[in-house]
C-alpha positions as CSV (number, residue, x, y, z in Angstrom):
1,M,15.8,-34.7,7.3
2,K,17.4,-32.0,6.7
3,R,16.5,-31.8,2.4
4,F,18.4,-29.3,0.0
5,S,17.4,-27.2,-2.1
6,P,18.0,-27.3,-6.0
7,L,20.1,-23.9,-5.6
8,A,21.6,-25.5,-2.6
9,A,22.2,-29.0,-4.4
10,L,23.7,-27.5,-7.2
11,A,26.1,-25.1,-5.4
12,V,27.0,-28.8,-4.3
13,S,28.0,-30.3,-6.9
14,A,30.1,-27.6,-9.0
15,L,32.5,-27.6,-5.6
16,L,32.7,-31.7,-6.0
17,A,33.6,-30.6,-10.1
18,L,36.4,-28.2,-8.6
19,P,38.6,-30.9,-7.8
20,A,38.3,-32.3,-11.9
21,L,39.5,-29.2,-13.2
22,A,42.2,-28.4,-11.2
23,Q,43.5,-32.3,-12.5
24,N,44.7,-30.9,-15.2
25,V,49.0,-30.3,-15.9
26,K,49.6,-26.3,-17.6
27,V,52.1,-25.9,-19.8
28,T,53.4,-22.0,-20.6
29,S,55.9,-21.4,-23.8
30,L,58.3,-18.7,-22.2
31,G,59.3,-17.6,-25.8
32,G,60.5,-14.2,-27.2
33,I,58.2,-12.4,-28.0
34,D,54.7,-12.8,-26.2
35,G,52.0,-14.8,-28.7
36,E,54.2,-16.2,-30.7
37,F,56.0,-18.6,-31.9
38,C,59.7,-18.1,-32.9
39,P,62.9,-18.8,-33.6
40,Q,64.6,-18.7,-30.9
41,D,61.4,-20.7,-28.5
42,R,62.8,-23.8,-26.4
43,A,62.0,-22.9,-22.7
44,L,58.8,-24.7,-21.5
45,V,57.1,-24.4,-17.2
46,F,54.7,-27.3,-17.0
47,E,53.5,-27.2,-13.5
48,D,51.7,-30.2,-12.1
49,P,48.1,-30.3,-10.1
50,N,50.1,-30.1,-6.9
51,G,52.1,-26.6,-7.8
52,T,55.6,-27.9,-8.4
53,R,57.3,-26.2,-11.4
54,V,58.7,-28.1,-14.1
55,L,61.7,-25.8,-16.6
56,Y,62.7,-27.6,-19.5
57,D,65.6,-25.9,-21.7
58,P,66.0,-22.3,-20.5
59,G,67.9,-22.0,-24.1
60,R,68.0,-17.8,-24.4
61,T,64.4,-16.7,-24.2
62,V,64.0,-17.0,-20.4
63,A,65.4,-13.0,-19.6
64,G,67.4,-15.2,-16.9
65,P,66.7,-15.9,-12.8
66,S,64.6,-11.8,-12.4
67,D,62.3,-13.3,-15.4
68,P,59.4,-12.5,-13.3
69,R,57.6,-15.2,-16.0
70,L,59.4,-18.0,-14.1
71,G,57.9,-17.7,-10.5
72,K,58.7,-20.5,-8.4
73,I,60.5,-22.6,-10.1
74,D,61.1,-26.1,-7.9
75,I,63.2,-28.3,-11.3
76,V,65.1,-27.2,-14.3
77,L,66.1,-29.5,-16.9
78,V,68.8,-29.7,-19.3
79,S,68.4,-31.5,-22.5
80,H,72.1,-31.2,-23.6
81,M,74.1,-28.4,-23.3
82,H,74.3,-25.9,-26.2
83,G,73.9,-22.9,-26.3
84,D,71.1,-22.3,-26.9
85,H,68.8,-25.1,-24.5
86,V,71.0,-24.5,-21.7
87,G,71.5,-21.0,-21.9
88,N,75.0,-19.4,-23.0
89,A,72.7,-15.9,-23.5
90,H,69.4,-14.2,-23.0
91,T,67.5,-11.6,-23.5
92,K,67.6,-8.5,-21.3
93,A,63.7,-8.7,-20.8
94,P,60.9,-10.7,-22.0
95,N,59.7,-9.2,-25.2
96,A,63.3,-7.6,-26.2
97,G,63.9,-7.4,-30.0
98,T,61.4,-8.9,-32.4
99,C,60.4,-12.7,-33.2
100,A,63.1,-13.3,-35.9
101,S,66.1,-11.0,-34.2
102,P,65.4,-10.6,-29.8
103,D,68.0,-8.6,-28.2
104,M,70.1,-11.7,-26.6
105,S,72.9,-8.9,-25.3
106,V,73.1,-10.6,-21.6
107,S,75.8,-12.9,-20.9
108,A,75.2,-16.1,-19.0
109,L,78.9,-17.1,-19.0
110,P,80.3,-19.1,-17.8
111,N,77.5,-19.8,-15.5
112,T,75.4,-20.8,-17.8
113,S,70.7,-19.6,-17.3
114,A,69.6,-23.2,-16.3
115,V,72.6,-22.4,-13.4
116,N,71.9,-18.8,-12.8
117,I,68.4,-19.8,-12.2
118,A,68.5,-22.8,-10.0
119,L,71.0,-21.0,-7.7
120,A,68.0,-17.8,-7.6
121,K,65.5,-20.2,-7.2
122,N,67.0,-22.8,-5.3
123,S,65.5,-25.5,-8.0
124,K,66.9,-28.8,-8.4
125,I,68.4,-29.2,-11.8
126,V,68.0,-32.7,-13.1
127,T,70.2,-34.4,-15.8
128,G,71.5,-37.8,-17.3
129,S,75.1,-39.0,-18.8
130,E,78.1,-37.2,-17.0
131,M,75.6,-33.5,-17.1
132,P,75.4,-34.1,-13.1
133,A,79.5,-33.6,-12.7
134,F,79.1,-30.5,-14.8
135,F,75.9,-29.1,-12.7
136,A,77.4,-29.9,-9.2
137,A,80.5,-28.1,-9.9
138,K,78.9,-25.0,-10.7
139,L,76.5,-25.1,-8.4
140,R,79.2,-25.1,-6.1
141,A,81.5,-22.3,-7.2
142,N,78.3,-20.0,-7.0
143,G,78.2,-21.5,-3.5
144,G,75.3,-23.3,-4.2
145,D,74.5,-26.9,-2.9
146,P,75.6,-29.3,-4.7
147,A,73.4,-32.1,-4.0
148,N,70.7,-29.6,-6.5
149,S,72.2,-31.5,-9.2
150,V,70.6,-34.3,-9.2
151,A,70.9,-37.8,-11.6
152,A,68.3,-39.4,-13.2
153,R,70.4,-41.8,-15.6
154,F,69.2,-44.3,-18.5
155,G,66.3,-46.8,-17.8
156,A,66.4,-44.8,-13.8
157,S,63.8,-42.2,-12.3
158,V,64.3,-39.9,-9.5
159,T,60.6,-38.2,-8.3
160,I,61.1,-34.9,-7.2
161,G,58.1,-32.8,-5.6
162,G,55.6,-35.8,-7.0
163,V,56.1,-35.8,-10.8
164,R,58.6,-38.5,-11.8
165,I,61.9,-37.9,-14.2
166,A,63.0,-40.6,-16.2
167,T,65.7,-39.7,-18.8
168,V,65.8,-41.7,-22.8
169,T,68.0,-41.8,-25.8
170,A,68.6,-38.5,-27.6
171,M,70.4,-39.1,-30.8
172,H,72.6,-35.4,-30.6
173,S,75.4,-34.0,-29.9
174,N,76.1,-32.6,-26.7
175,G,79.7,-30.7,-26.0
176,V,80.7,-28.4,-23.4
177,D,81.2,-25.5,-25.2
178,P,84.9,-23.6,-23.7
179,D,83.3,-21.0,-22.9
180,F,81.1,-22.3,-19.6
181,I,85.3,-23.3,-18.9
182,G,87.0,-21.0,-18.9
183,G,90.2,-19.4,-17.7
184,D,93.5,-21.0,-19.3
185,L,91.5,-24.9,-19.9
186,G,88.9,-23.3,-21.4
187,K,91.0,-20.9,-23.7
188,A,93.4,-23.9,-24.9
189,M,90.5,-26.2,-26.1
190,K,88.8,-23.7,-27.9
191,D,91.8,-22.4,-29.3
192,A,92.5,-26.1,-29.9
193,G,88.6,-26.2,-31.3
194,I,87.6,-28.8,-29.1
195,A,84.5,-29.3,-26.8
196,G,84.0,-31.0,-22.7
197,D,83.0,-33.8,-22.5
198,V,80.1,-34.3,-20.1
199,G,78.5,-38.1,-22.5
200,L,75.2,-38.5,-24.1
201,A,72.5,-35.5,-25.1
202,T,68.9,-37.1,-23.5
203,G,65.0,-36.8,-23.2
204,Y,63.1,-37.4,-20.3
205,V,59.7,-38.9,-20.1
206,L,58.1,-36.9,-16.8
207,R,54.9,-38.4,-15.4
208,F,53.1,-36.1,-13.5
209,S,50.6,-36.9,-10.1
210,N,47.5,-36.5,-12.6
211,G,48.8,-39.5,-14.4
212,L,49.7,-38.0,-17.5
213,V,52.9,-38.9,-19.2
214,T,55.0,-36.2,-21.2
215,Y,57.8,-37.1,-24.0
216,L,60.6,-34.5,-23.9
217,S,62.9,-35.2,-27.3
218,G,65.0,-32.5,-26.8
219,D,67.4,-32.3,-30.4
220,T,67.2,-36.0,-30.7
221,G,67.0,-37.7,-34.0
222,I,65.0,-40.8,-34.9
223,T,65.4,-43.7,-32.8
224,A,63.7,-47.2,-32.1
225,D,63.5,-46.1,-28.5
226,Q,61.0,-44.0,-29.5
227,E,58.6,-46.8,-29.9
228,R,60.0,-49.9,-28.0
229,V,60.7,-47.3,-24.7
230,V,58.3,-44.5,-25.0
231,R,55.4,-45.5,-26.0
232,D,55.5,-49.1,-25.6
233,Y,57.3,-49.3,-22.2
234,Y,56.2,-45.3,-20.5
235,Q,53.3,-45.2,-22.5
236,A,53.7,-41.4,-23.9
237,K,50.5,-39.6,-24.3
238,L,51.7,-35.9,-24.7
239,V,55.3,-35.3,-26.8
240,V,57.7,-32.3,-27.0
241,M,58.9,-32.1,-30.2
242,N,61.8,-30.6,-32.0
243,I,61.1,-30.0,-35.8
244,G,64.0,-27.3,-37.0
245,D,65.5,-29.3,-39.2
246,G,69.5,-29.5,-40.7
247,L,70.8,-29.1,-37.1
248,T,68.0,-31.5,-35.9
249,T,64.5,-33.6,-36.9
250,G,63.2,-31.9,-39.8
251,P,59.5,-31.7,-39.9
252,L,58.6,-34.7,-42.0
253,E,60.7,-37.2,-39.4
254,S,59.5,-35.7,-36.2
255,A,56.1,-35.8,-38.4
256,Y,57.0,-39.8,-38.6
257,V,58.1,-40.1,-35.1
258,I,55.3,-39.3,-34.0
259,N,52.5,-40.7,-36.6
260,E,54.6,-44.1,-36.4
261,L,56.6,-44.4,-33.3
262,V,55.6,-43.1,-30.3
263,K,51.5,-42.4,-31.2
264,P,49.9,-40.2,-28.5
265,A,47.3,-38.3,-28.4
266,A,48.9,-34.8,-29.1
267,V,51.5,-33.6,-29.5
268,I,53.8,-29.3,-28.7
269,A,55.9,-28.2,-31.5
270,S,59.0,-27.6,-30.7
271,H,62.0,-25.9,-31.7
272,A,61.5,-24.8,-35.0
273,N,64.6,-22.2,-35.6
274,E,61.8,-20.1,-37.6
275,V,59.2,-17.7,-37.5
276,G,56.8,-20.1,-36.4
277,T,53.6,-18.2,-36.3
278,V,52.6,-14.0,-37.5
279,G,50.4,-12.8,-35.2
280,G,49.6,-15.6,-32.9
281,K,48.7,-17.6,-36.5
282,V,50.5,-20.6,-38.4
283,R,52.7,-18.8,-41.4
284,P,52.1,-20.4,-44.7
285,G,55.1,-22.2,-45.9
286,S,56.6,-22.4,-42.9
287,K,58.6,-26.5,-41.2
288,T,56.0,-25.6,-38.8
289,E,53.0,-25.8,-41.1
290,N,54.9,-28.6,-42.8
291,F,54.8,-30.4,-39.4
292,V,51.5,-30.1,-39.1
293,K,49.6,-31.4,-42.1
294,A,51.8,-34.3,-42.0
295,V,51.4,-35.1,-38.3
296,K,47.7,-36.9,-37.2
297,V,47.1,-36.1,-34.3
298,P,46.6,-32.6,-32.2
299,V,49.6,-30.3,-32.8
300,H,50.0,-27.6,-30.9
301,I,52.0,-24.5,-31.5
302,P,53.0,-23.1,-28.3
303,L,52.4,-19.4,-28.4
304,S,54.9,-17.6,-25.8
305,G,52.3,-16.5,-22.1
306,M,50.3,-18.5,-23.4
307,P,49.7,-21.3,-20.9
308,M,47.2,-25.0,-22.3
309,E,46.4,-27.7,-20.1
310,F,46.4,-30.8,-20.3
311,T,44.3,-34.6,-18.9
312,S,45.8,-37.0,-18.2
313,A,44.7,-38.4,-21.1
314,G,47.3,-36.0,-23.2
315,V,44.0,-34.0,-24.6
316,C,43.9,-30.2,-24.7
317,A,41.5,-29.4,-22.2
318,A,42.4,-25.3,-22.6
319,G,44.0,-22.4,-24.2
320,C,44.4,-25.1,-27.7
């Protein structure tokens, strides 16, 4: 019988270990300024171990479909129709302007950045409530396939590219800006001060192929569903939580959601509506710092362009 040398055995062991290392979900912020957490930062890309890439709320910091950071995008998720999430305008290029005042001079009207990116990348746009019909119409009007607008309404889920996507309650407004509608109808609505109705805003629960369950809060306030549905039913281990206050859940309210309702293994702060970091470090006295101090589990700050990797248990394995 041929015997392996100790060196050969070590090499085999290393090769066997490689698949385990590849089983993490990679999360990368596509924010305004590399290495920082800035007021307009919403967009995150989740990369499943099988290669499926999900863009969540492109917002205003993704520099349109040609943004070199995007790469392949299989799925676009939109939590609600506000311009800072769906993208009514965007930066000219990554790092244009400053963290406090990014250059968002490129209009995405009337399409939205979400639609423009989906058209360029041939992505599926997955939304809940009554948003799917809106996005299907936008895709059709621009020569795309309306079937790429996929519905996943409350209590249901769809699986695309090995990633299971479910929508959950989000308590937040969700009006369609008349500028997204355009024409005489859009002008009349704008003059009357009313927005289009596409139903309720949504949050998302994603189950990746490695078993990691991730809750994306959107701009929600506190809801009982965060305990009974997100924690008890879906058993989310990683949360992306808005902390902006005023227009969304504040840092202390968000900390309550994490500590008492969802109880994940870790949380990624989002939507701070402030300069959250300076030189990549959390700014003293900021809402971001208040959230970090109030939460009982590890808080990870999504510094733009710096990937983080998470295990199936929601533990950060690299980049945090």
